[in-house]
Residue, then its C-alpha position, 0 to 999 in steps of 0.5 A: m821086192p828084197p825078202s824080209p829081213v826079220p825072223t819068225v817065232p813059233l805058235a802054239h797052233g802051228a803058224r809062225m809070227p815075225q818078231l816085228g811088225l807095225g803097228t797102226w795106231p792111230l792112222d787113219d784109213h787114209a794114212v795107213q795105207g801108204v805107211v803099210e805099203q812102204a813098210i812091206g817094202l822094206g820088210y815088214r811082213l807082220i802088220d797090226t791093227a784092230h776094229n776099234y783103231g778105224n783102220e781096217k779098210g786102209v790096212g787092207a788097201g796098203l796089203r794089196a798095194a804092196g804086191v807081196a803074196r798074201e802067204e808072206l804076210f801075217v795080219t793080226t787084228k782085234f775085235n772089242k767088247r761089243s763082240h764078247s760072245v761065241r756068235g760074237v766072235r765069229r762075226a767080228a772075225a768076218e766083218s775084219t776080213r770083209r773091211m780088209g778084203l782078205d780071205y782070213v787073218d793070220l791072228l785075232l785078238i781079244h783086244w781087252p778082258n772087259p772083267w766087268r762084264d764077265r764074258y772073255v770066256a765065251a769070246w775065248k771059246g768062240l776065237v777057239d771054235l775059229v781056229k779049230d774051223g781054220q777061220v784064223r791061223a792063231i788065236g790070242v788076247s791083248n791086255f790080258k793079266t795072269t788072272h784073266l788068263d787062269r780063267l781062260l786054261a781053267e775053263t777052256g784048256v787052252a791057252p792063247d798063242v799070243n798076250q799082246i801087252q804094254l811093254d818096254p824096258r821100263l814096264g818090264r812086266g817079268a812076272i807075266r812075261a814068265y808066265h807066258a814062257e810058262h804056258g807056251i804063250v808068245t809076248e807082244a809088246w805095244s808102245p815097245l818104245g815107251a809111247g813118248t815117255g822120254l825113254l830114249d833119253e835114258p843115259v844108259i840106252a844112249r851109251i849103248a846105242a853109241a857103242h853099236g853106232r846105233t839109234p836108242a830106238q834101234v837099241v830098245l827094239r833089239w831089247h825086245v828081240e833078245l828077249g824073245v819079245v814080237a815089238v810092233p813099234k807104230s811109226a808114219s816116218p819113211a826114216r824111221l820106219a827103215e830104222n825100226i827094222d834095221v835091228f837083225d844085224f847086231s846083237l847086245t851083250a848079256a851085260e847091256i841087256t841086263a843094264i836097260s832091264d835095270l830100267d824097269r820100274g817095277a811096281a810103279g811102272e805097272a801103276d802108271a800103265l793101262d790097268s785091264d782090270v778098270f780100262g777096255h773097250 
């Protein structure tokens, strides 16, 4: 099996995370196994799942079937609001590793802050304990706003390795990306290709894709790479899996990066995104 072409980025707690991976929502256990196995064969090493996806068992089966050494893989999972306590986090980590048939996960995330429950700081303290104990290699959050991150820092002094957020060129999230950069947090994008919103039909992206002899999806993923963002596009198509990982042998010019970034819809885009102050599981 060829080595992965995907570069890695350093995380604050010492691990290195591939800059592009496979998202697995909404694949079920049966469907995801073959997709994970095939993706790893193509060079993917970052696999992203979650308790709420209901596919951790299938992800684990795919990891084993791929036949790649565990230390070459980077497995991320997330726990939901029912585990927002110090003891709950430890239990969630154990249950996820059991479902996947692993000894450990590389990155464990709080899936949503659910601030109305006021328990995400307790969940974060549980994660801090886990990484100190060596139960996980890295810890992070998903869908956290700067206000949520401020509380974690104020009450624990420990910044997440990663914040996984909804992010694409029309939802550029410049303010929170700047916050992440200031605090040593890696930005990870879910729905990096716009989740069927028509992003890939944008004329500017089509023009840049034609100039490089690439597809619009490859250009958008390369934009994420150029910004230093980790992206986890989901696909079950063999052709698209191969297409999505084939973005590390070309570069965008500064002008092209700017042109794509100018698609950002600003406040209108933020308004259309899921609001983690009111949505979560």
